[in-house]
VOPAKE-852065 format. One record per residue (C-alpha): residue number from 0; x negated, y negated, z. Coordinates in Angstrom, 1 decimal. Each point is the difference from the previous one (the first is absolute). Last residue first. Layout:
<sites>
<site balo="NUM" x="X" y="Y" z="Z"/>
...
</sites>
This chain:
<sites>
<site balo="168" x="-10.3" y="-17.0" z="-22.3"/>
<site balo="167" x="1.1" y="3.4" z="1.1"/>
<site balo="166" x="-1.4" y="-0.5" z="3.5"/>
<site balo="165" x="2.0" y="-3.2" z="0.4"/>
<site balo="164" x="3.1" y="1.8" z="-1.0"/>
<site balo="163" x="-0.5" y="2.7" z="2.7"/>
<site balo="162" x="-0.7" y="-2.7" z="2.6"/>
<site balo="161" x="3.2" y="-1.8" z="-1.1"/>
<site balo="160" x="2.1" y="3.2" z="0.4"/>
<site balo="159" x="-1.4" y="0.5" z="3.5"/>
<site balo="158" x="0.6" y="-3.6" z="1.0"/>
<site balo="157" x="3.6" y="0.1" z="-1.2"/>
<site balo="156" x="0.6" y="3.3" z="1.7"/>
<site balo="155" x="-1.4" y="-1.4" z="3.3"/>
<site balo="154" x="2.2" y="-3.0" z="-0.2"/>
<site balo="153" x="3.1" y="2.1" z="-0.6"/>
<site balo="152" x="-0.9" y="2.2" z="2.9"/>
<site balo="151" x="-0.6" y="-3.0" z="2.3"/>
<site balo="150" x="3.4" y="-1.4" z="-0.8"/>
<site balo="149" x="1.6" y="3.4" z="0.6"/>
<site balo="148" x="-1.9" y="0.2" z="3.4"/>
<site balo="147" x="1.4" y="-3.3" z="1.2"/>
<site balo="146" x="3.6" y="0.8" z="-1.0"/>
<site balo="145" x="-0.4" y="3.5" z="1.6"/>
<site balo="144" x="-1.3" y="-1.5" z="3.2"/>
<site balo="143" x="3.1" y="-2.2" z="0.3"/>
<site balo="142" x="2.3" y="2.9" z="-0.9"/>
<site balo="141" x="-1.6" y="2.2" z="2.7"/>
<site balo="140" x="-2.3" y="2.7" z="-1.2"/>
<site balo="139" x="0.1" y="3.8" z="-0.1"/>
<site balo="138" x="-0.5" y="0.2" z="-3.8"/>
<site balo="137" x="1.6" y="3.4" z="-0.8"/>
<site balo="136" x="-2.4" y="2.1" z="-1.9"/>
<site balo="135" x="-0.8" y="-0.3" z="-3.7"/>
<site balo="134" x="-1.3" y="2.9" z="-2.1"/>
<site balo="133" x="-2.3" y="-0.2" z="-3.0"/>
<site balo="132" x="-1.1" y="2.7" z="-2.4"/>
<site balo="131" x="-3.4" y="-0.1" z="-1.9"/>
<site balo="130" x="-0.8" y="2.7" z="-2.6"/>
<site balo="129" x="-3.7" y="-0.5" z="-0.1"/>
<site balo="128" x="-2.4" y="-1.6" z="-2.4"/>
<site balo="127" x="2.2" y="-3.1" z="-0.6"/>
<site balo="126" x="-2.8" y="-2.4" z="0.7"/>
<site balo="125" x="-0.1" y="1.0" z="3.7"/>
<site balo="124" x="-1.0" y="-3.6" z="0.9"/>
<site balo="123" x="2.6" y="-1.7" z="-2.1"/>
<site balo="122" x="2.8" y="2.5" z="0.7"/>
<site balo="121" x="-0.8" y="-0.2" z="3.7"/>
<site balo="120" x="0.2" y="-3.9" z="0.1"/>
<site balo="119" x="3.1" y="-0.5" z="-2.0"/>
<site balo="118" x="1.9" y="2.9" z="1.7"/>
<site balo="117" x="-1.1" y="-1.2" z="3.5"/>
<site balo="116" x="1.1" y="-3.5" z="-0.9"/>
<site balo="115" x="3.5" y="1.1" z="-0.8"/>
<site balo="114" x="0.1" y="2.4" z="3.0"/>
<site balo="113" x="-0.7" y="-2.6" z="2.7"/>
<site balo="112" x="3.6" y="-1.0" z="1.0"/>
<site balo="111" x="1.1" y="3.7" z="-0.3"/>
<site balo="110" x="-2.7" y="1.0" z="2.5"/>
<site balo="109" x="-2.9" y="2.3" z="-1.1"/>
<site balo="108" x="-0.3" y="3.6" z="-1.1"/>
<site balo="107" x="-2.2" y="1.0" z="-3.0"/>
<site balo="106" x="0.5" y="3.4" z="-1.7"/>
<site balo="105" x="-2.9" y="1.4" z="-2.0"/>
<site balo="104" x="0.9" y="2.7" z="-2.5"/>
<site balo="103" x="-1.4" y="3.1" z="-1.8"/>
<site balo="102" x="-3.6" y="-0.1" z="1.2"/>
<site balo="101" x="-2.1" y="2.8" z="-1.3"/>
<site balo="100" x="-2.5" y="0.9" z="2.7"/>
<site balo="99" x="-3.7" y="-0.1" z="0.9"/>
<site balo="98" x="-1.2" y="-3.2" z="-1.7"/>
<site balo="97" x="3.5" y="-1.3" z="0.5"/>
<site balo="96" x="-0.5" y="-0.1" z="3.8"/>
<site balo="95" x="-3.0" y="-2.3" z="-0.4"/>
<site balo="94" x="2.0" y="-2.1" z="-2.5"/>
<site balo="93" x="2.9" y="-0.3" z="2.4"/>
<site balo="92" x="-2.2" y="-1.2" z="2.8"/>
<site balo="91" x="-1.6" y="-2.7" z="-2.3"/>
<site balo="90" x="3.6" y="-1.0" z="-1.1"/>
<site balo="89" x="1.0" y="-0.2" z="3.6"/>
<site balo="88" x="-2.7" y="-2.6" z="0.6"/>
<site balo="87" x="0.8" y="-2.2" z="-3.0"/>
<site balo="86" x="3.8" y="0.1" z="0.4"/>
<site balo="85" x="-0.1" y="-0.7" z="3.8"/>
<site balo="84" x="-2.6" y="-2.7" z="-0.7"/>
<site balo="83" x="2.4" y="-1.8" z="-2.2"/>
<site balo="82" x="2.8" y="0.4" z="2.5"/>
<site balo="81" x="-2.0" y="-1.4" z="2.9"/>
<site balo="80" x="-2.4" y="0.9" z="2.8"/>
<site balo="79" x="-1.5" y="3.2" z="-1.4"/>
<site balo="78" x="-2.8" y="1.9" z="1.7"/>
<site balo="77" x="1.5" y="2.8" z="2.1"/>
<site balo="76" x="1.5" y="2.3" z="-2.6"/>
<site balo="75" x="1.1" y="2.9" z="2.2"/>
<site balo="74" x="0.6" y="3.3" z="-1.8"/>
<site balo="73" x="2.9" y="2.2" z="1.3"/>
<site balo="72" x="0.1" y="3.6" z="-1.2"/>
<site balo="71" x="-2.0" y="1.3" z="3.0"/>
<site balo="70" x="2.3" y="-1.9" z="2.5"/>
<site balo="69" x="2.8" y="2.5" z="-0.7"/>
<site balo="68" x="3.3" y="-1.9" z="0.2"/>
<site balo="67" x="1.7" y="0.5" z="3.3"/>
<site balo="66" x="2.5" y="-2.8" z="-0.8"/>
<site balo="65" x="-0.3" y="-2.3" z="3.1"/>
<site balo="64" x="-3.5" y="0.9" z="1.3"/>
<site balo="63" x="-1.7" y="0.8" z="-3.4"/>
<site balo="62" x="1.6" y="-2.9" z="-1.9"/>
<site balo="61" x="-0.4" y="-2.5" z="2.8"/>
<site balo="60" x="-3.7" y="0.9" z="0.6"/>
<site balo="59" x="-0.7" y="-0.3" z="-3.7"/>
<site balo="58" x="1.6" y="-3.4" z="-0.1"/>
<site balo="57" x="-1.9" y="-1.2" z="3.1"/>
<site balo="56" x="-3.3" y="1.1" z="-1.5"/>
<site balo="55" x="0.9" y="-1.6" z="-3.4"/>
<site balo="54" x="0.9" y="-3.3" z="1.6"/>
<site balo="53" x="-3.5" y="-0.1" z="1.7"/>
<site balo="52" x="-0.5" y="-0.1" z="3.7"/>
<site balo="51" x="-2.2" y="-2.6" z="1.8"/>
<site balo="50" x="2.4" y="-2.9" z="-0.1"/>
<site balo="49" x="-1.5" y="-3.5" z="0.2"/>
<site balo="48" x="-1.1" y="0.2" z="-3.6"/>
<site balo="47" x="3.6" y="0.1" z="-1.2"/>
<site balo="46" x="-0.4" y="1.6" z="-3.5"/>
<site balo="45" x="-1.8" y="3.1" z="1.3"/>
<site balo="44" x="0.2" y="2.3" z="-2.9"/>
<site balo="43" x="3.1" y="1.1" z="-1.8"/>
<site balo="42" x="1.2" y="2.9" z="-2.1"/>
<site balo="41" x="1.5" y="3.4" z="0.7"/>
<site balo="40" x="-0.7" y="2.6" z="-2.7"/>
<site balo="39" x="2.2" y="3.1" z="0.0"/>
<site balo="38" x="-1.2" y="3.2" z="-1.7"/>
<site balo="37" x="1.7" y="3.0" z="-1.5"/>
<site balo="36" x="3.4" y="-1.5" z="0.0"/>
<site balo="35" x="2.8" y="2.1" z="1.4"/>
<site balo="34" x="2.8" y="-1.5" z="-2.3"/>
<site balo="33" x="3.1" y="-0.3" z="2.2"/>
<site balo="32" x="-1.6" y="0.0" z="3.5"/>
<site balo="31" x="-2.7" y="-2.3" z="-1.3"/>
<site balo="30" x="2.6" y="-2.5" z="-1.4"/>
<site balo="29" x="1.6" y="-0.1" z="3.4"/>
<site balo="28" x="-3.4" y="-0.6" z="1.6"/>
<site balo="27" x="-0.8" y="-2.8" z="-2.5"/>
<site balo="26" x="3.2" y="-1.8" z="0.9"/>
<site balo="25" x="-0.7" y="0.4" z="3.7"/>
<site balo="24" x="-3.5" y="-1.3" z="-0.5"/>
<site balo="23" x="1.1" y="-3.1" z="-2.0"/>
<site balo="22" x="2.7" y="-0.7" z="2.6"/>
<site balo="21" x="-2.6" y="0.3" z="2.8"/>
<site balo="20" x="-2.1" y="-2.6" z="-1.8"/>
<site balo="19" x="2.8" y="-2.5" z="-0.4"/>
<site balo="18" x="1.2" y="0.7" z="3.6"/>
<site balo="17" x="-3.4" y="-1.2" z="1.2"/>
<site balo="16" x="-2.7" y="2.4" z="1.3"/>
<site balo="15" x="-1.8" y="-0.5" z="3.3"/>
<site balo="14" x="-3.5" y="-1.5" z="0.5"/>
<site balo="13" x="1.1" y="-2.6" z="2.6"/>
<site balo="12" x="-0.2" y="-2.8" z="-2.5"/>
<site balo="11" x="2.3" y="1.9" z="-2.5"/>
<site balo="10" x="-1.6" y="2.1" z="-2.7"/>
<site balo="9" x="-0.2" y="-1.2" z="-3.5"/>
<site balo="8" x="1.8" y="2.1" z="-2.6"/>
<site balo="7" x="-1.4" y="3.1" z="-1.7"/>
<site balo="6" x="0.9" y="1.4" z="-3.4"/>
<site balo="5" x="1.0" y="3.7" z="-0.1"/>
<site balo="4" x="-1.5" y="2.1" z="-2.8"/>
<site balo="3" x="1.5" y="3.4" z="-0.9"/>
<site balo="2" x="-1.9" y="2.3" z="-2.2"/>
<site balo="1" x="1.2" y="2.9" z="-2.3"/>
<site balo="0" x="-2.2" y="2.7" z="-1.2"/>
</sites>
């Protein structure tokens, strides 16, 4: 059994998806066409509290409407609001699937700007118990936004590494 995980990205104020999120979904759909994953997990709860819909709901709707992917194979993870929670919550789902099936691989899709942190976080939480593969989608951001995002990514990586070190001491 092979599983595809697509990480969410906050919805815009009007509840629509950004180019960043659509790029992740388009990348995942192209991978699905190639590899026919057994399950797809879409992640993301309600990050923006003013928006009623979850990221995962919008992602599932996009995949079923635009790519005609069978909704029965798409699992919505509706709780997470950040990368750490994405890893923790999808790991719970994977373990529930694992109890019934042998999992060969888990492919995680996020944006290229995010993939370094995703690797670090998922390898940590999954504790190397699954064959993890990582795929980066196009970023979909302006140069100014990219600069700001990259600074934030570096900071988040440092904080995560420090938190791991603090737990080891």
